[in-house]
A tleap script that builds the chain and sets N, CA, C and O, in Angstrom:
source leaprc.protein.ff14SB
mol = sequence {
  NMET ASP VAL MET VAL HIE VAL SER TYR ASN
  GLY GLN SER GLN THR MET ARG LEU CYS VAL
  LEU LYS ASP ASP GLU PRO VAL LEU PHE GLY
  ARG ASP TRP LEU SER HIE VAL LYS LEU ASN
  CYS ASP THR LEU PHE LYS VAL ASN SER VAL
  THR MET GLU GLY LEU CARG
}
set mol.1.N position { -4.032 -12.528 -5.074 }
set mol.1.CA position { -4.371 -11.748 -6.232 }
set mol.1.C position { -3.511 -10.483 -6.222 }
set mol.1.O position { -3.390 -9.826 -5.188 }
set mol.2.N position { -2.923 -10.145 -7.347 }
set mol.2.CA position { -2.141 -8.923 -7.490 }
set mol.2.C position { -2.944 -7.889 -8.263 }
set mol.2.O position { -3.596 -8.211 -9.256 }
set mol.3.N position { -2.892 -6.649 -7.803 }
set mol.3.CA position { -3.529 -5.538 -8.502 }
set mol.3.C position { -2.532 -4.381 -8.553 }
set mol.3.O position { -1.647 -4.277 -7.704 }
set mol.4.N position { -2.679 -3.528 -9.540 }
set mol.4.CA position { -1.868 -2.320 -9.632 }
set mol.4.C position { -2.660 -1.188 -8.980 }
set mol.4.O position { -3.831 -0.981 -9.296 }
set mol.5.N position { -2.019 -0.463 -8.076 }
set mol.5.CA position { -2.683 0.620 -7.355 }
set mol.5.C position { -1.874 1.903 -7.489 }
set mol.5.O position { -0.652 1.876 -7.637 }
set mol.6.N position { -2.581 3.019 -7.433 }
set mol.6.CA position { -1.924 4.323 -7.444 }
set mol.6.C position { -1.720 4.742 -5.994 }
set mol.6.O position { -2.681 4.808 -5.227 }
set mol.7.N position { -0.490 5.022 -5.618 }
set mol.7.CA position { -0.147 5.374 -4.246 }
set mol.7.C position { 0.347 6.814 -4.223 }
set mol.7.O position { 1.245 7.184 -4.980 }
set mol.8.N position { -0.243 7.621 -3.350 }
set mol.8.CA position { 0.198 9.006 -3.167 }
set mol.8.C position { 0.513 9.214 -1.698 }
set mol.8.O position { -0.278 8.860 -0.824 }
set mol.9.N position { 1.681 9.794 -1.434 }
set mol.9.CA position { 2.079 10.070 -0.056 }
set mol.9.C position { 3.057 11.241 -0.057 }
set mol.9.O position { 4.095 11.195 -0.717 }
set mol.10.N position { 2.724 12.263 0.670 }
set mol.10.CA position { 3.634 13.377 0.907 }
set mol.10.C position { 4.215 13.947 -0.395 }
set mol.10.O position { 5.419 14.183 -0.494 }
set mol.11.N position { 3.348 14.165 -1.385 }
set mol.11.CA position { 3.780 14.738 -2.652 }
set mol.11.C position { 4.403 13.758 -3.625 }
set mol.11.O position { 4.822 14.151 -4.714 }
set mol.12.N position { 4.472 12.495 -3.254 }
set mol.12.CA position { 5.024 11.459 -4.120 }
set mol.12.C position { 3.875 10.636 -4.688 }
set mol.12.O position { 2.890 10.388 -3.993 }
set mol.13.N position { 3.988 10.215 -5.929 }
set mol.13.CA position { 2.966 9.364 -6.540 }
set mol.13.C position { 3.642 8.260 -7.334 }
set mol.13.O position { 4.602 8.504 -8.065 }
set mol.14.N position { 3.140 7.055 -7.186 }
set mol.14.CA position { 3.666 5.892 -7.894 }
set mol.14.C position { 2.514 4.948 -8.195 }
set mol.14.O position { 1.534 4.911 -7.451 }
set mol.15.N position { 2.617 4.189 -9.270 }
set mol.15.CA position { 1.720 3.070 -9.524 }
set mol.15.C position { 2.513 1.817 -9.199 }
set mol.15.O position { 3.558 1.558 -9.795 }
set mol.16.N position { 2.001 1.032 -8.237 }
set mol.16.CA position { 2.765 -0.113 -7.744 }
set mol.16.C position { 1.876 -1.341 -7.601 }
set mol.16.O position { 0.651 -1.242 -7.537 }
set mol.17.N position { 2.520 -2.491 -7.553 }
set mol.17.CA position { 1.821 -3.765 -7.405 }
set mol.17.C position { 1.444 -3.968 -5.938 }
set mol.17.O position { 2.254 -3.746 -5.038 }
set mol.18.N position { 0.197 -4.395 -5.716 }
set mol.18.CA position { -0.299 -4.712 -4.383 }
set mol.18.C position { -0.780 -6.147 -4.393 }
set mol.18.O position { -1.585 -6.526 -5.243 }
set mol.19.N position { -0.304 -6.939 -3.472 }
set mol.19.CA position { -0.709 -8.337 -3.356 }
set mol.19.C position { -1.799 -8.430 -2.292 }
set mol.19.O position { -1.558 -8.116 -1.126 }
set mol.20.N position { -3.002 -8.864 -2.690 }
set mol.20.CA position { -4.128 -9.001 -1.774 }
set mol.20.C position { -4.116 -10.426 -1.233 }
set mol.20.O position { -4.170 -11.391 -1.995 }
set mol.21.N position { -4.045 -10.547 0.096 }
set mol.21.CA position { -3.941 -11.849 0.752 }
set mol.21.C position { -5.282 -12.301 1.302 }
set mol.21.O position { -6.228 -11.519 1.388 }
set mol.22.N position { -5.350 -13.560 1.669 }
set mol.22.CA position { -6.556 -14.103 2.301 }
set mol.22.C position { -6.751 -13.468 3.673 }
set mol.22.O position { -5.832 -12.874 4.236 }
set mol.23.N position { -7.990 -13.608 4.210 }
set mol.23.CA position { -8.291 -13.096 5.550 }
set mol.23.C position { -7.309 -13.649 6.566 }
set mol.23.O position { -6.813 -14.767 6.427 }
set mol.24.N position { -7.034 -12.853 7.587 }
set mol.24.CA position { -6.208 -13.238 8.733 }
set mol.24.C position { -4.747 -13.478 8.390 }
set mol.24.O position { -4.029 -14.081 9.188 }
set mol.25.N position { -4.283 -13.028 7.232 }
set mol.25.CA position { -2.861 -13.096 6.912 }
set mol.25.C position { -2.205 -11.817 7.435 }
set mol.25.O position { -2.859 -10.776 7.496 }
set mol.26.N position { -0.936 -11.877 7.809 }
set mol.26.CA position { -0.278 -10.654 8.285 }
set mol.26.C position { -0.133 -9.632 7.154 }
set mol.26.O position { 0.053 -9.995 5.992 }
set mol.27.N position { -0.220 -8.365 7.510 }
set mol.27.CA position { -0.057 -7.283 6.543 }
set mol.27.C position { 1.435 -7.032 6.351 }
set mol.27.O position { 2.185 -6.912 7.319 }
set mol.28.N position { 1.851 -6.956 5.104 }
set mol.28.CA position { 3.264 -6.752 4.793 }
set mol.28.C position { 3.447 -5.455 4.019 }
set mol.28.O position { 2.619 -5.104 3.178 }
set mol.29.N position { 4.502 -4.765 4.296 }
set mol.29.CA position { 4.882 -3.576 3.530 }
set mol.29.C position { 6.224 -3.906 2.915 }
set mol.29.O position { 7.249 -3.865 3.595 }
set mol.30.N position { 6.224 -4.232 1.636 }
set mol.30.CA position { 7.402 -4.780 0.980 }
set mol.30.C position { 8.517 -3.790 0.718 }
set mol.30.O position { 8.316 -2.576 0.694 }
set mol.31.N position { 9.707 -4.354 0.523 }
set mol.31.CA position { 10.876 -3.537 0.217 }
set mol.31.C position { 10.721 -2.781 -1.089 }
set mol.31.O position { 11.263 -1.686 -1.248 }
set mol.32.N position { 9.972 -3.371 -2.036 }
set mol.32.CA position { 9.763 -2.670 -3.304 }
set mol.32.C position { 9.000 -1.368 -3.080 }
set mol.32.O position { 9.269 -0.372 -3.751 }
set mol.33.N position { 8.057 -1.365 -2.147 }
set mol.33.CA position { 7.333 -0.133 -1.828 }
set mol.33.C position { 8.264 0.844 -1.110 }
set mol.33.O position { 8.264 2.037 -1.415 }
set mol.34.N position { 9.045 0.354 -0.172 }
set mol.34.CA position { 9.939 1.232 0.582 }
set mol.34.C position { 10.950 1.918 -0.324 }
set mol.34.O position { 11.359 3.048 -0.054 }
set mol.35.N position { 11.358 1.241 -1.401 }
set mol.35.CA position { 12.339 1.846 -2.305 }
set mol.35.C position { 11.718 2.933 -3.177 }
set mol.35.O position { 12.442 3.780 -3.701 }
set mol.36.N position { 10.394 2.931 -3.347 }
set mol.36.CA position { 9.725 3.923 -4.186 }
set mol.36.C position { 9.053 5.032 -3.390 }
set mol.36.O position { 9.019 6.178 -3.838 }
set mol.37.N position { 8.527 4.715 -2.232 }
set mol.37.CA position { 7.821 5.703 -1.408 }
set mol.37.C position { 8.667 5.960 -0.168 }
set mol.37.O position { 8.804 5.090 0.692 }
set mol.38.N position { 9.222 7.142 -0.084 }
set mol.38.CA position { 10.076 7.501 1.054 }
set mol.38.C position { 9.187 7.945 2.211 }
set mol.38.O position { 8.647 9.051 2.204 }
set mol.39.N position { 9.045 7.072 3.201 }
set mol.39.CA position { 8.168 7.350 4.340 }
set mol.39.C position { 8.881 8.183 5.390 }
set mol.39.O position { 10.069 7.997 5.653 }
set mol.40.N position { 8.141 9.098 5.980 }
set mol.40.CA position { 8.610 9.832 7.134 }
set mol.40.C position { 7.907 9.207 8.334 }
set mol.40.O position { 6.783 9.587 8.661 }
set mol.41.N position { 8.548 8.270 8.978 }
set mol.41.CA position { 7.919 7.498 10.057 }
set mol.41.C position { 7.507 8.369 11.238 }
set mol.41.O position { 6.616 7.989 11.998 }
set mol.42.N position { 8.134 9.520 11.406 }
set mol.42.CA position { 7.764 10.411 12.507 }
set mol.42.C position { 6.380 11.016 12.323 }
set mol.42.O position { 5.723 11.370 13.302 }
set mol.43.N position { 5.930 11.140 11.072 }
set mol.43.CA position { 4.637 11.775 10.822 }
set mol.43.C position { 3.608 10.813 10.253 }
set mol.43.O position { 2.513 11.237 9.882 }
set mol.44.N position { 3.928 9.545 10.175 }
set mol.44.CA position { 3.012 8.554 9.608 }
set mol.44.C position { 2.067 8.065 10.700 }
set mol.44.O position { 2.494 7.380 11.630 }
set mol.45.N position { 0.782 8.415 10.593 }
set mol.45.CA position { -0.183 8.047 11.614 }
set mol.45.C position { -1.356 7.247 11.085 }
set mol.45.O position { -2.023 6.563 11.861 }
set mol.46.N position { -1.630 7.309 9.794 }
set mol.46.CA position { -2.854 6.713 9.281 }
set mol.46.C position { -2.572 5.917 8.014 }
set mol.46.O position { -1.877 6.386 7.113 }
set mol.47.N position { -3.124 4.701 7.957 }
set mol.47.CA position { -3.051 3.867 6.767 }
set mol.47.C position { -4.477 3.533 6.371 }
set mol.47.O position { -5.249 3.058 7.204 }
set mol.48.N position { -4.842 3.770 5.124 }
set mol.48.CA position { -6.188 3.474 4.638 }
set mol.48.C position { -6.227 2.085 4.039 }
set mol.48.O position { -5.234 1.608 3.490 }
set mol.49.N position { -7.372 1.439 4.143 }
set mol.49.CA position { -7.546 0.126 3.529 }
set mol.49.C position { -8.882 0.096 2.797 }
set mol.49.O position { -9.762 0.919 3.048 }
set mol.50.N position { -9.015 -0.858 1.896 }
set mol.50.CA position { -10.255 -1.034 1.147 }
set mol.50.C position { -10.722 -2.469 1.296 }
set mol.50.O position { -9.937 -3.366 1.604 }
set mol.51.N position { -12.010 -2.672 1.073 }
set mol.51.CA position { -12.572 -4.020 1.107 }
set mol.51.C position { -12.449 -4.645 -0.276 }
set mol.51.O position { -12.139 -3.954 -1.247 }
set mol.52.N position { -12.689 -5.940 -0.369 }
set mol.52.CA position { -12.675 -6.613 -1.664 }
set mol.52.C position { -13.721 -6.000 -2.586 }
set mol.52.O position { -13.494 -5.888 -3.791 }
set mol.53.N position { -14.876 -5.598 -2.028 }
set mol.53.CA position { -15.918 -4.978 -2.835 }
set mol.53.C position { -15.428 -3.650 -3.413 }
set mol.53.O position { -15.810 -3.266 -4.519 }
set mol.54.N position { -14.577 -2.954 -2.652 }
set mol.54.CA position { -14.044 -1.685 -3.118 }
set mol.54.C position { -13.075 -1.834 -4.276 }
set mol.54.O position { -12.836 -0.877 -5.012 }
set mol.55.N position { -12.511 -3.029 -4.447 }
set mol.55.CA position { -11.584 -3.281 -5.549 }
set mol.55.C position { -12.301 -3.591 -6.845 }
set mol.55.O position { -11.692 -3.533 -7.913 }
set mol.56.N position { -13.579 -3.918 -6.777 }
set mol.56.CA position { -14.325 -4.308 -7.976 }
set mol.56.C position { -14.816 -3.131 -8.742 }
set mol.56.O position { -15.461 -3.293 -9.777 }
savepdb mol mol.pdb
quit
């Protein structure tokens, strides 16, 4: 299932497509996200996630 999500990181904001996978699938961070959100890997410590119920 694809959903559009608002992503904010380090003063940057984008609305981007997020592909929700079945349980136990590997988590992927796509090149399309990397081209829009410039990550500072030295200071990146926390990634938030939501449940399927949170998407409803």
